[in-house]
N, C-alpha and C positions, 0 to 999 in steps of 0.2 A: 960162181953161182950165188954166193953170198952178196956180191956187189950188185948182181942183177936183181936179187930179191929186194935189197935195200932201195935200188933205183925205182923198182916197181912200186914199192911202198911209198916212197917220196912222191911219186907221180899221183898215186891215189890220194895222199894227204893234200897235195897241191890242188887237185881237182875238187876235193871236198871243201877246202878253204875257199876256192873260187866260187863253188856252188853256194856256200854259206854267205859269202859276200854279196852274191847276186840276189839271194833271197832277202838279205838284210836291206839291200838297196830297194828291192821291190816293196818290202814292208814299209820302209820309210816313205817311199813315194805314195803308197796307198794311204798311209797315215796322214801325210800332208794333205792329200786330196780329201780325205775324210774330214780333217779339221776345217778345210776350206768350206765344206758343205755344212758344217755344224754352226756357222754363224746364223744368228737369229735376230729378230727385231730390226732395229735401225741399221745395224752393221750389215745385215743381209740386204736390206733395201738399198743401202749405199753401194754395196758390191754389185747388185743387179743394175742399178741406174748409172753407175760410173760417176756420180756427183754427190757432193756433200752440200746440203742446203742449210746455210747458217743464218740464223736470225740476228739482225744487228739493229742498233738504235741510231737515229739521226742526230740526237743532241743530248746524250747522257755523258757529258764531259765530266771527268776524263776517262770514263770507263769504256764507252762505245759511242763514237760520234764520227760524223763526216767532216773532214778537214779541208774540203775543196778538191781533193784528189782521190780519196778513198776512205774507207772506214779504219779508224785507228783507236788506240786507247789501251788502258791497263787490262780490262776484261777481254778486249779483242785479241790482245797478244796471247792470253791464256787459251782462248777459243782456237786460235790458229795452231798453237802447240798441240792441242787435242786433235785437230785435223791431221797434223803431221803424223801423230801416233796411229790414227786410223789408217792412213796410207801404208804405214809399216806393217800393221797388224794384218791388213788385207793383202799385203804384198802388191799394192796398186799405186805406185808412185805417180801415175798419170791421172789420178782422180782429179776431177774439176771441183772447184768451190764456187757455189752460187750464193750470193748474199741477198737476203730479203729483208727490207726494212719493216720493223715491228713497232708497236707502241705498248704502253702499259695496259691499255684496254684490250688489245687483240692478241697478245703474245701467247697466252695459254690456248686459246681457241685455234690459232694457227698451228701450234704444235700438235694438238690433238687431231687436227684435220690433215696432218702430213704435209702441210705447206712449208714447214721448216723441220729440220732433223734435230737441231739442238740450238740453244742460245746461251751465251755467257755475256751478260751485259750488266744490268743493275736490277736484277730480280731477287727479291727477298725470299728466303726459304722459311716458310711458316707452316704451322700445323694445318691450317685451313687448306693451303695449296697442295699438301701431300695427298689429298683425295683426288687431285686433278693431274698431278705430274710427279715425276721423280727428280731428285736433286743430287748434285755431287757434293763432295766436301766443300766447306766454305772457303772462299778466297778473299773475303773482306768483311770486317765488322765495323759498325757505325751506329750513331744515335739519330733519332728523329727529333728535329728542332724546328725553328722558324727563322726566316730572314725578314727584316723590316727596314724601313728607312731610318737612318741615323737621326736622332732628335725627335722621333715620333712619340716618345714617352712610353713605348711598349718594351718591356723587359722580360716578361714571363707570360705564360698562357692565360692566367686570370685577367690580364690587361686587355684581352681580346673580347671581353664580354660586350655583346651588342654590336660588334664590328663585322665587316665583311672579310672573310678569310678565304684564300684560294689554295687549292692543292691539285695534284694530277690525278685524273680519273683512273680507276682500276689498280690503285696502289694500296699497300697496307697503311700508308699514311692517311689516306682518305678514311679508311675504317677507324683508325685510332682517333682521328679528329672528330668524327661524328659521334663516336662513343663518348669521348670526353665532353663534347658539347651537351650530350643528353644527360650524362651523370652529374656534371657540374652546373647544369642549368645556366649556361653562359649566353644562350640566345644569340649565338653567332649565326651569320648568314654564310653558309659554306658553298663555295662555287668550285665545281670540279671541271677542269679543262683537259684538252686532249693530250698535251705533252708539257714537259718542264719549261721550255722557253715561253710557251703561252702563259703559264702561270706567273713566271717572273715578269713578263710584260704587263700583266694585270697589276702587279705590285708597283712597277715603275710608273704606270699611267695613272695611279691613284684609284684604280677600280677595286683595290683590296688593300687592307691595312697590313696584312702579313701573308707570307707564302710558307706553308708547312710542308717540309720534305726531308729527305735523307740529307744529313749534314754535308757530306762530300759533294753531292750534286749542287747544293746551294753555294758552296765555296767555288765550284767551277763556274757557275753562272755569274757570281759576283766578280770573280777575277777577270772574266771576259768582258765585263761591262766597261764602257769608256770612263765611267766615274765610279770605280769600285768602293771608294771611301764613303760614298753616299749611303751604303748599306751595311748592316751588321747582322751577323748570325747570333741568335740569342735564345733564351728559354731553357728551363729544366727539361732534359730529354723526356719525351713521351714514352719512348721505348728504346731498347737496344736490339738491333737486328743484324742479320748476316746476308751477304749475297752469295749465290751459288749458281752453277750452270744448271740448266733445266732440260729434262728429257721426257719422252713419253713414259708413262707408267708401264711396269712389267718389262723393263729393258735392262736387265742386270749386266749384260756384257758391256754395253756402252758406259754405264755408270762405273763399273770396275775399271775400264780403260781410262776414263776421265780422271777418276780418283788417283790412279797411278801417276798420271801426268802432274796433277796438282800437288801431290805429296812430294814428288821428286823436285819440283820447282821450289816448294816451300822449305824443305829440309836442306837443300843444296845451297841456299842463299840466292838462287836465281829470282825468286819472287820478291825478295827485299830489294834487289837491284832494279827490278822492274818497277816496284813501287816508287823508288826514288826518282826514276825517270819521269813518272807521270804526276807525282804529287809534290816534289820538292825542287823541280827544275822547270825552265821554260818549255812549253809544249806548243805544238802547231795548232792552228796556222798563224797565230799572232804573237807567239812567244810569251804567253801569260804564265805566271807561276802561282800555283795554288797555295804554296807555303803551308802544306798540311803534313807535318812530319809523322813518321810511323809511331803508332801508339804502343803502349805496353801490352794491350790486349792483342794487337796484331802480331807482335813479336811472339807472344805465347801461342797464337794460332799457327804461326809458321814453324814453331818448334814442335808442336804436337797437332798435326793435321787431323781434322775431324769434321763431322757433318752435324754438329750439335746446333740446335736452334736456341735463340736467346729470348724469344717472346713468350 
């Protein structure tokens, strides 16, 4: 009788455990389903559409540019790492990626109009832009300077008084240049063009005495030119700024996801390795080398990821 009672008790215990396990599994499945339904903003849009729409640049070497076969670059690699994390978070490894080419002038409008989901290229995170978009942690720090022809006699911004100066439309550089022109009464003729290569062409063709832009962009254009020694990057920095990935406002889930990716890359050493690939080694398609070593400020950023603005 005692054996039978114990056997019966064990069976009841076993059934109870089986029932609890089944309930736990059901709760887990329900929780997972609930979590899947809780995605909001861009992640929900991507989940529903089955595609990530990535804004890319055609000629922001070495950040985001077309090399003849596809979009490549330092920023593009970060963007694709974020895309991979989106796939994992949504449990959708089959998600497609569609690239849409943007410019400095239209990137914010295309983001706001849902024509792109995010962009990581060469967009400065500024106080003014925070009213229009959301930004990730910074992935690059740089100064705003100018590039001129060697032997032009131009060494700093006061030397541009009365001269024609070119910059790229829709950039913070354009705003800084116009502000300086007004405050210093330099009487410069400022020409704003569609994209960076157009601005550099104006300098090369003699239509402008200087091209004002982000320092690494100018180094990329200079290095790609058949006669790079004909040009020199110069001038006391107008400002120090940071690049970050850009998203629609009110999208905390995507910002948090992207920040997690950027922080992991920066603190693990992956970001520094990526930097060396694109700034200190030959890059496609012509094997140019920017020879732009990692700065102390960038090392500090990698050690302590943040979204601080410098302007």
